[in-house]
C-alpha positions as CSV (number, residue, x, y, z in Angstrom):
1,M,29.7,0.4,-13.0
2,K,30.0,-2.1,-15.9
3,K,26.8,-3.5,-17.3
4,Q,27.9,-7.0,-16.3
5,D,28.3,-6.0,-12.7
6,M,24.9,-4.2,-12.8
7,N,23.2,-7.4,-14.1
8,R,24.9,-9.4,-11.3
9,D,23.5,-7.0,-8.7
10,W,20.0,-7.2,-10.1
11,I,20.1,-10.9,-10.2
12,A,21.3,-11.0,-6.6
13,T,18.4,-8.7,-5.7
14,A,15.9,-11.0,-7.5
15,E,17.3,-14.0,-5.7
16,T,17.0,-12.3,-2.4
17,L,13.4,-11.4,-3.0
18,S,12.6,-15.0,-4.1
19,S,14.3,-16.6,-1.1
20,A,12.2,-14.3,1.2
21,L,8.9,-15.6,-0.1
22,P,8.4,-18.3,2.5
23,Y,9.0,-15.7,5.3
24,L,6.7,-13.2,3.7
25,Q,4.0,-15.8,3.6
26,R,4.8,-16.9,7.2
27,Y,4.4,-13.3,8.6
28,D,1.4,-12.2,6.4
29,G,-1.1,-10.7,9.0
30,A,1.3,-11.3,11.9
31,I,1.7,-8.8,14.7
32,V,5.3,-7.9,15.5
33,V,6.1,-5.6,18.4
34,I,9.5,-3.9,18.1
35,K,11.2,-2.1,21.0
36,L,13.2,0.7,19.4
37,G,16.3,2.0,21.2
38,G,20.0,2.3,21.0
39,N,21.7,2.8,17.7
40,A,18.6,3.0,15.5
41,M,17.7,6.2,17.3
42,G,21.1,7.6,17.3
43,S,21.3,9.3,13.9
44,D,19.0,10.6,11.2
45,E,20.4,8.0,8.7
46,A,19.8,5.1,11.1
47,M,16.3,6.3,11.8
48,E,15.6,6.6,8.0
49,T,16.7,3.1,7.4
50,F,14.6,1.8,10.3
51,A,11.6,3.7,9.1
52,R,12.0,2.3,5.6
53,D,12.1,-1.3,7.0
54,I,9.0,-0.7,9.0
55,V,7.1,0.6,6.0
56,L,8.2,-2.4,4.0
57,M,6.9,-4.7,6.7
58,R,3.5,-3.0,6.6
59,Q,3.5,-3.2,2.8
60,V,3.9,-7.0,2.8
61,G,1.1,-7.6,5.3
62,V,2.9,-7.5,8.7
63,N,1.3,-5.4,11.5
64,P,4.3,-3.7,13.2
65,V,4.0,-1.9,16.6
66,I,6.8,0.3,17.6
67,V,7.5,0.9,21.3
68,H,10.4,3.3,22.0
69,G,12.6,4.5,24.8
70,G,14.6,7.8,25.0
71,G,16.8,7.7,28.0
72,P,19.7,9.8,26.6
73,M,17.2,12.5,25.4
74,I,15.6,12.6,28.9
75,N,19.0,12.9,30.6
76,A,19.9,15.8,28.3
77,M,16.7,17.7,29.0
78,L,17.0,17.1,32.8
79,D,20.5,18.5,32.7
80,K,19.3,21.5,30.7
81,L,16.6,22.2,33.2
82,Q,19.0,21.6,36.1
83,I,16.8,18.8,37.5
84,K,18.9,16.4,39.5
85,S,18.3,12.7,39.3
86,E,18.6,10.2,42.2
87,F,19.0,6.5,41.7
88,V,18.0,3.5,43.8
89,D,19.6,0.2,42.9
90,G,20.6,1.7,39.6
91,K,17.0,2.9,38.8
92,R,16.0,6.5,38.4
93,V,13.8,8.0,41.1
94,T,11.0,9.7,39.2
95,D,9.4,12.5,41.1
96,Q,6.7,14.8,39.8
97,A,9.1,17.3,38.1
98,T,11.1,14.4,36.5
99,M,7.9,12.7,35.3
100,E,6.8,15.9,33.5
101,V,10.1,16.0,31.7
102,V,9.9,12.3,30.8
103,E,6.4,12.7,29.3
104,M,7.4,15.8,27.4
105,V,10.4,14.2,25.9
106,L,9.0,10.8,25.1
107,S,5.5,11.7,24.0
108,G,6.4,15.1,22.5
109,V,9.8,14.9,21.0
110,V,11.0,11.3,20.5
111,N,7.6,9.9,19.5
112,K,6.9,12.5,16.9
113,R,10.4,12.1,15.4
114,I,9.7,8.4,14.8
115,V,6.2,9.0,13.4
116,Q,7.6,11.6,11.0
117,A,10.4,9.3,9.9
118,I,7.9,6.5,9.1
119,N,5.5,8.9,7.3
120,G,8.4,10.3,5.4
121,Q,9.0,6.8,3.9
122,G,5.5,6.5,2.7
123,G,4.0,4.8,5.8
124,R,1.0,5.9,7.9
125,A,2.1,6.1,11.5
126,V,0.2,7.5,14.5
127,G,1.9,8.4,17.8
128,L,0.4,7.2,21.1
129,S,1.3,6.8,24.7
130,G,0.1,4.2,27.1
131,K,-2.3,6.8,28.5
132,D,-4.3,7.0,25.2
133,A,-7.5,5.0,25.3
134,N,-6.2,3.5,28.6
135,L,-3.9,1.3,26.7
136,I,-1.7,0.7,29.7
137,I,-3.0,1.0,33.3
138,C,-0.2,0.9,35.8
139,D,0.4,0.3,39.5
140,Q,3.3,1.8,41.2
141,A,6.3,-0.5,40.8
142,N,8.2,0.6,43.9
143,P,7.3,3.4,46.3
144,A,11.0,4.3,46.6
145,L,11.1,5.0,42.8
146,G,8.2,7.4,42.7
147,F,6.2,7.5,39.5
148,V,7.7,4.4,37.9
149,G,4.9,2.1,36.8
150,A,4.3,-1.6,36.4
151,P,1.7,-2.5,33.7
152,A,-1.3,-4.0,35.5
153,E,-4.2,-3.8,32.9
154,M,-3.9,-3.7,29.1
155,N,-6.6,-2.4,26.7
156,P,-5.2,-3.1,23.2
157,Q,-8.4,-2.6,21.2
158,V,-7.2,0.8,20.0
159,L,-4.2,-1.0,18.4
160,H,-6.5,-3.5,16.6
161,D,-8.5,-0.6,15.3
162,L,-5.4,0.9,13.8
163,F,-4.3,-2.4,12.2
164,E,-7.7,-2.5,10.4
165,K,-6.8,0.8,8.8
166,H,-3.2,-0.2,8.0
167,I,-1.9,2.4,10.4
168,I,1.4,1.8,12.3
169,P,1.2,2.5,16.1
170,V,4.2,4.2,17.7
171,I,4.0,4.1,21.4
172,A,5.7,6.0,24.1
173,P,6.1,4.0,27.4
174,I,4.0,6.2,29.6
175,G,1.1,4.7,31.5
176,A,-2.0,5.9,33.4
177,G,-2.5,5.3,37.1
178,R,-5.8,4.3,38.6
179,A,-6.1,7.6,40.4
180,G,-5.1,9.8,37.5
181,E,-1.4,9.6,37.9
182,T,1.1,9.4,35.1
183,F,3.8,6.7,35.3
184,N,7.1,6.2,33.5
185,I,7.5,2.6,32.3
186,N,10.7,0.8,31.3
187,G,10.6,0.6,27.5
188,D,11.4,-3.1,27.4
189,T,8.7,-3.8,30.0
190,A,6.1,-1.8,28.1
191,A,7.0,-3.6,24.8
192,G,6.7,-7.0,26.5
193,A,3.3,-6.1,28.1
194,I,2.0,-4.8,24.7
195,A,3.2,-7.9,22.9
196,T,1.5,-10.2,25.5
197,A,-1.8,-8.2,25.3
198,L,-1.8,-8.5,21.5
199,N,-0.8,-12.2,21.6
200,A,1.9,-11.0,19.2
201,D,3.7,-13.4,16.9
202,R,7.1,-11.9,17.6
203,L,8.7,-9.4,20.0
204,L,12.0,-7.8,18.9
205,L,14.1,-5.9,21.4
206,L,16.6,-3.7,19.5
207,T,19.8,-3.1,21.4
208,D,23.4,-2.1,21.0
209,V,24.9,-5.6,21.5
210,S,25.1,-8.6,19.3
211,G,22.9,-10.7,21.4
212,V,23.0,-13.1,24.4
213,K,26.5,-14.5,24.8
214,D,27.7,-17.8,26.4
215,A,30.5,-18.2,28.8
216,T,33.1,-18.1,25.9
217,G,31.7,-14.8,24.6
218,E,30.1,-16.3,21.6
219,V,26.5,-15.2,20.6
220,V,23.9,-17.8,21.2
221,T,21.4,-17.5,18.3
222,E,18.6,-19.6,19.8
223,L,17.8,-20.3,23.5
224,K,15.0,-21.9,25.4
225,A,13.7,-20.5,28.7
226,A,15.7,-23.1,30.6
227,D,18.9,-21.9,28.9
228,V,18.3,-18.3,29.9
229,E,17.7,-19.3,33.5
230,R,20.9,-21.4,33.6
231,L,23.0,-18.6,32.1
232,T,21.6,-16.1,34.5
233,E,22.2,-18.3,37.5
234,E,25.8,-18.8,36.3
235,G,26.3,-15.1,36.0
236,V,26.9,-15.3,32.3
237,I,23.8,-13.2,31.6
238,A,24.4,-10.1,33.8
239,G,24.0,-6.3,33.9
240,G,21.8,-4.6,31.4
241,M,21.0,-7.9,29.6
242,I,19.0,-9.2,32.6
243,P,16.0,-6.9,32.2
244,K,15.8,-7.8,28.5
245,T,16.0,-11.5,29.0
246,E,13.4,-11.2,31.9
247,T,11.1,-9.3,29.5
248,A,11.6,-12.0,26.8
249,L,10.9,-14.9,29.3
250,A,7.7,-13.2,30.5
251,A,6.5,-12.6,27.0
252,V,7.1,-16.1,25.6
253,R,5.6,-17.7,28.7
254,S,2.5,-15.6,28.1
255,G,1.8,-16.6,24.6
256,V,4.2,-14.6,22.4
257,R,5.7,-17.1,19.9
258,A,9.3,-15.9,20.2
259,C,11.3,-12.9,21.4
260,T,14.6,-11.9,19.8
261,I,17.2,-9.6,21.2
262,V,18.3,-8.0,18.0
263,D,21.6,-6.2,17.2
264,G,20.2,-2.8,16.2
265,R,23.7,-1.8,14.9
266,V,23.3,-4.1,11.9
267,Q,21.7,-2.4,8.9
268,N,18.2,-3.7,8.1
269,A,18.4,-5.8,11.3
270,V,14.6,-6.2,11.6
271,L,14.3,-7.5,8.0
272,L,17.2,-9.8,8.5
273,E,15.6,-11.3,11.6
274,L,12.2,-11.8,10.1
275,F,12.8,-12.6,6.4
276,T,16.1,-14.5,6.2
277,D,17.7,-17.6,7.6
278,H,20.5,-15.5,9.0
279,G,18.8,-13.6,11.7
280,A,20.3,-10.7,13.7
281,G,20.5,-11.7,17.3
282,S,19.4,-14.2,20.0
283,M,16.0,-15.8,19.7
284,I,14.3,-16.9,22.9
285,R,11.4,-19.4,22.9
286,A,9.4,-20.9,25.8
């Protein structure tokens, strides 16, 4: 590379850092809950990039909380163990045998992979599940689904304790029942409940789509709650996007400043969303 081109690149980098200053100031000390799923978990390279972004956030004063899923990994292990899954209205019935596999994969494999990736980039991450310190107490969501939980009580003090020590919590969506049961929780639902309990500044739901689209197929970068309700009634928001928008609405109506459905396929999507004018998805406000 020519020296002139190198100088141009360094100047562009400096300009980028300078333009980010108002956002760095805005989010200093803020709590940002990030639901990790989809593309960012699909390869070692994507995980490394995501981990570096999270460490950068913590370095500039943001308190990130990672909540992760792991559906494909759970499916692979159930197939390996020859445990058949049944579905009711598109949702997995979680019996005792399935629940043991879910907890093993989420808390034991996926969680530690994320923790290791963040620590490998110089961060300080600790893996938890909703069972730790009774972070998430669940009721049964639907008897027909078995051990699928709906968050009923939240005890976020353990997360505040970690923030004080500049530690990044990485949370598997597993909850404790009132009678000692273990419940599987939808990852988006768990992230929304944690964001609400922390009165988080932002909730970011990483996914494999570009965001919420209107009737013409164009991504809508900003929506109010009324917009989401209208698009859902019209059938424009449908399928797998409905649980995400429902989570977003519940969060912003409970005090979370904004929720963004972020295109996790975009490199550095979290940084783009927080620290630039451009953004990387659809932001929903109350």
